[in-house]
C-alpha positions as CSV (number, residue, x, y, z in Angstrom):
1,M,78.9,-92.6,-25.1
2,K,77.1,-90.0,-23.0
3,V,75.5,-87.0,-24.8
4,Y,75.8,-83.7,-23.1
5,K,72.4,-82.1,-22.3
6,P,72.3,-78.6,-20.8
7,K,70.2,-78.2,-17.7
8,K,66.7,-76.9,-18.2
9,W,67.3,-73.6,-16.2
10,L,70.3,-72.8,-18.4
11,V,68.3,-73.3,-21.6
12,I,65.6,-71.0,-20.2
13,V,68.1,-68.3,-19.2
14,R,69.8,-68.4,-22.6
15,T,66.5,-68.2,-24.4
16,C,65.4,-65.2,-22.3
17,M,68.6,-63.4,-23.0
18,L,68.3,-63.9,-26.7
19,F,64.7,-62.7,-26.6
20,V,65.7,-59.5,-24.7
21,L,68.6,-58.8,-27.0
22,M,66.4,-59.2,-30.1
23,L,63.8,-56.9,-28.5
24,L,66.4,-54.2,-27.8
25,I,67.8,-54.3,-31.3
26,S,64.3,-54.2,-32.9
27,T,63.3,-51.1,-30.8
28,N,66.6,-49.3,-31.5
29,V,67.5,-49.0,-27.8
30,L,71.0,-50.0,-28.6
31,D,71.3,-47.4,-31.3
32,T,74.2,-45.0,-30.2
33,S,74.3,-42.9,-33.4
34,Y,74.0,-39.1,-32.9
35,N,72.1,-36.8,-35.2
36,V,74.2,-33.8,-35.9
37,E,73.1,-31.5,-38.7
38,I,75.9,-30.0,-40.7
39,N,75.1,-27.4,-43.3
40,N,77.7,-27.9,-46.0
41,V,77.1,-26.2,-49.3
42,N,80.3,-27.4,-50.8
43,L,79.5,-29.1,-54.1
44,N,82.1,-31.8,-53.9
45,K,80.7,-32.6,-50.4
46,S,84.1,-32.5,-48.6
47,L,83.8,-31.1,-45.1
48,E,84.8,-27.5,-44.8
49,V,87.0,-26.6,-41.9
50,A,84.9,-23.5,-41.1
51,V,81.7,-25.6,-40.9
52,I,83.4,-28.1,-38.5
53,E,84.8,-25.3,-36.3
54,E,81.4,-23.5,-36.2
55,N,79.6,-26.7,-35.1
56,H,82.3,-27.6,-32.6
57,E,82.2,-24.1,-31.0
58,S,78.4,-24.1,-30.6
59,L,78.4,-27.6,-29.0
60,Y,81.3,-26.5,-26.7
61,L,79.5,-23.3,-25.6
62,S,76.2,-25.1,-25.0
63,E,77.9,-27.5,-22.7
64,L,80.1,-24.9,-21.1
65,Y,77.1,-22.8,-19.9
66,D,75.0,-25.7,-18.7
67,T,73.7,-25.2,-15.1
68,E,74.9,-27.8,-12.6
69,A,72.8,-26.4,-9.7
70,T,71.0,-23.3,-8.5
71,F,70.6,-21.6,-5.2
72,V,69.1,-18.5,-3.7
73,G,70.9,-16.0,-1.6
74,D,71.6,-12.3,-1.1
75,L,73.8,-10.3,-3.4
76,T,75.9,-7.5,-2.0
77,A,79.0,-5.6,-3.3
78,Y,82.4,-4.8,-1.9
79,V,85.6,-3.0,-2.9
80,G,89.1,-4.2,-2.6
81,D,90.3,-1.4,-0.4
82,C,87.5,-1.5,2.2
83,P,88.4,-1.2,5.9
84,L,90.2,-4.4,7.1
85,C,90.7,-5.5,3.4
86,S,94.1,-6.0,2.0
87,G,93.1,-6.2,-1.6
88,I,94.6,-9.7,-1.9
89,L,92.1,-12.4,-2.7
90,A,91.8,-15.4,-0.4
91,C,91.9,-18.0,-3.2
92,H,94.9,-19.1,-5.2
93,P,96.6,-17.4,-7.1
94,R,95.9,-14.7,-4.4
95,T,95.6,-11.9,-6.9
96,N,95.9,-8.2,-5.7
97,V,92.7,-6.6,-7.0
98,L,94.0,-3.1,-6.2
99,E,96.4,-3.7,-9.1
100,S,94.5,-6.1,-11.4
101,G,90.9,-4.9,-11.1
102,I,87.6,-6.5,-10.7
103,Y,88.0,-9.2,-13.4
104,F,89.8,-12.5,-13.5
105,E,91.0,-14.3,-16.6
106,D,89.7,-17.9,-16.3
107,S,91.2,-20.5,-18.6
108,E,87.8,-22.0,-19.4
109,Y,85.3,-19.1,-19.2
110,G,87.6,-16.2,-20.2
111,K,87.2,-12.8,-18.5
112,V,84.8,-13.1,-15.5
113,R,83.9,-11.0,-12.5
114,I,85.2,-11.8,-9.0
115,V,82.9,-12.6,-6.1
116,A,83.4,-13.5,-2.5
117,T,81.4,-16.6,-1.2
118,S,81.4,-18.7,1.9
119,S,83.6,-21.8,2.0
120,K,80.5,-23.7,1.1
121,Y,81.5,-23.0,-2.5
122,S,85.1,-23.9,-3.3
123,C,87.6,-21.5,-4.9
124,G,87.2,-21.4,-8.7
125,T,83.4,-22.1,-8.6
126,I,81.7,-20.3,-11.6
127,L,78.4,-18.6,-11.0
128,R,75.9,-16.9,-13.3
129,F,73.3,-14.4,-12.1
130,N,71.3,-11.6,-13.6
131,V,70.5,-8.4,-11.7
132,D,68.3,-5.8,-13.3
133,K,69.9,-2.9,-11.3
134,I,73.3,-3.7,-12.9
135,G,72.2,-4.3,-16.5
136,G,70.3,-6.7,-18.7
137,E,73.2,-9.1,-19.3
138,P,73.9,-12.1,-17.1
139,I,77.0,-11.8,-15.0
140,I,79.5,-14.7,-15.1
141,A,81.6,-14.6,-11.9
142,I,84.2,-16.7,-10.2
143,A,84.5,-17.4,-6.4
144,M,88.0,-16.1,-5.6
145,D,87.4,-14.5,-2.1
146,R,85.8,-15.3,1.2
147,G,84.2,-13.2,3.9
148,V,80.4,-13.9,3.6
149,G,78.3,-16.7,5.1
150,G,75.8,-19.2,3.8
151,N,74.5,-18.6,0.3
152,D,75.3,-14.9,0.2
153,V,77.5,-13.6,-2.7
154,D,79.6,-10.4,-2.5
155,L,80.4,-8.9,-5.9
156,L,83.7,-7.1,-6.3
157,V,83.2,-3.6,-7.7
158,D,85.4,-0.5,-8.4
159,D,84.1,2.0,-5.8
160,V,82.0,2.2,-2.7
161,N,79.5,4.7,-4.2
162,Y,78.7,2.2,-7.0
163,A,78.3,-0.6,-4.5
164,T,75.9,1.3,-2.3
165,T,73.8,3.1,-5.0
166,N,73.6,0.4,-7.7
167,I,73.7,-2.8,-5.8
168,G,73.1,-2.4,-2.1
169,R,71.6,-5.7,-1.0
170,V,69.6,-7.7,-3.5
171,R,67.5,-10.2,-1.5
172,N,66.5,-13.7,-2.8
173,Q,68.8,-13.5,-5.8
174,E,69.0,-16.7,-7.8
175,F,72.5,-18.0,-8.7
176,E,73.4,-20.7,-11.1
177,V,76.4,-22.8,-10.6
178,L,78.2,-23.5,-13.9
179,R,81.3,-25.2,-12.4
180,Y,82.3,-26.4,-9.0
181,G,85.8,-25.3,-8.1
182,W,88.8,-25.6,-10.3
């Protein structure tokens, strides 16, 4: 009767694989546990719904406002009833801003400002930028209109006077992309 003997190279490969696996386990590389700190003051140590919701909301918001990319361009402003403007946005759902105003209700980001971008940035792209002239808070805006080129962004505002006196042309403005398109 012939006894089965594995080939030398097969024995060496198996031994190497076992060694690598043991090394990974000993160095905790394969550890996929997550460290989440939950402050629960409930004496019977059951999880409180409020604590779970609070932690879930903070994790969601931290991921929601993560920057996917940044770019530099010029910021200008426009109004919906400018010459050659119809007031209807170029992107779906083709909102009439003369009736609805300068904000758009996004399902993910809530109430955001409307901007015009080049087709380089698809409709529904969410941008964040901060302009000292306008105020200290960052502006979250959605690309819903067209009409500018390159990396320029045109912010929809209520009236021409505000556009020219408060914004004008802000050169070398940094923009953060929070979401590409819908």
